C-alpha positions in Angstrom: 4.8 2.4 -11.8 3.7 4.3 -8.7 6.5 5.6 -6.4 6.8 3.3 -3.4 6.7 5.3 -0.2 6.8 3.6 3.1 4.9 4.6 6.3 2.6 7.1 4.4 -1.0 7.0 3.5 -1.9 7.3 -0.1 -5.1 7.3 -2.2 -5.2 4.8 -5.1 -6.3 6.9 -8.1 -6.3 4.0 -10.6 -5.6 0.3 -10.8 -6.7 -2.5 -8.5 -8.5 -1.2 -5.4 -9.1 2.2 -7.1 -10.5 4.7 -4.5 -9.0 2.9 -1.5 -6.2 4.1 0.7 -2.9 2.3 1.0 -0.1 2.3 3.5 3.1 0.4 2.9 4.7 -0.7 6.2 8.3 -1.9 6.6 8.0 -4.9 9.0 11.5 -6.2 8.4 12.5 -6.2 12.0 9.6 -8.4 13.0 8.6 -10.6 10.0 11.5 -9.8 7.6 9.1 -8.3 5.0 6.6 -5.6 4.2 2.8 -5.2 4.9 0.4 -3.6 2.4 -2.6 -2.2 4.2 -5.7 -1.2 2.3 -8.8 0.6 3.6 -11.8 2.3 2.0 -11.7 5.2 4.4 -9.0 6.5 6.7 -11.2 7.8 9.5 -13.9 5.1 9.7 -12.9 2.2 7.5 -15.7 -0.4 6.8 -13.7 -2.5 4.3 -10.1 -3.3 3.8 -7.4 -5.9 3.3 -3.8 -6.5 3.9 -1.0 -8.4 2.1 2.5 -9.4 3.2 5.5 -9.6 0.9 9.0 -11.0 1.6 11.2 -8.1 0.5 11.5 -4.7 -1.2 11.7 -6.3 -4.7 8.5 -8.2 -4.1 6.8 -5.0 -2.7 7.7 -3.1 -5.8 6.5 -5.9 -8.0 3.2 -6.0 -6.1 2.7 -2.3 -6.6 3.6 -2.5 -10.3 1.3 -5.5 -11.0 -1.6 -3.7 -9.3 -1.2 -0.9 -11.8 -1.5 1.7 -9.1 -1.4 5.4 -9.5 -1.1 6.7 -5.9 -1.5 10.2 -4.6 0.5 10.3 -1.4 -1.1 12.3 1.4 0.8 14.8 3.4 0.7 14.0 7.1 
C-alpha cells in the first residue's frame, strides 16, 4: 500500500489514475472527513476529479483499493 501523506502533492506511478497527481486533504474541521484531489497536471490541469471519505480508515482503504504507488513531490 502507498504511504498516506496529507497536504502533499504526489504522482501516481501505478494503479487507478496512473500518471495523475494526487493530494490528500484533511478536511476534518469542516466536513469531518478527507478529500482526495486528482489532476492530470499540477500547473495547468485539464482533467481531474475529487472524492470525499469519512475518516482516516476509509482514506487508507481508498488508497489501498486504488492500488496506488505514489511518488511524493518535495515542495
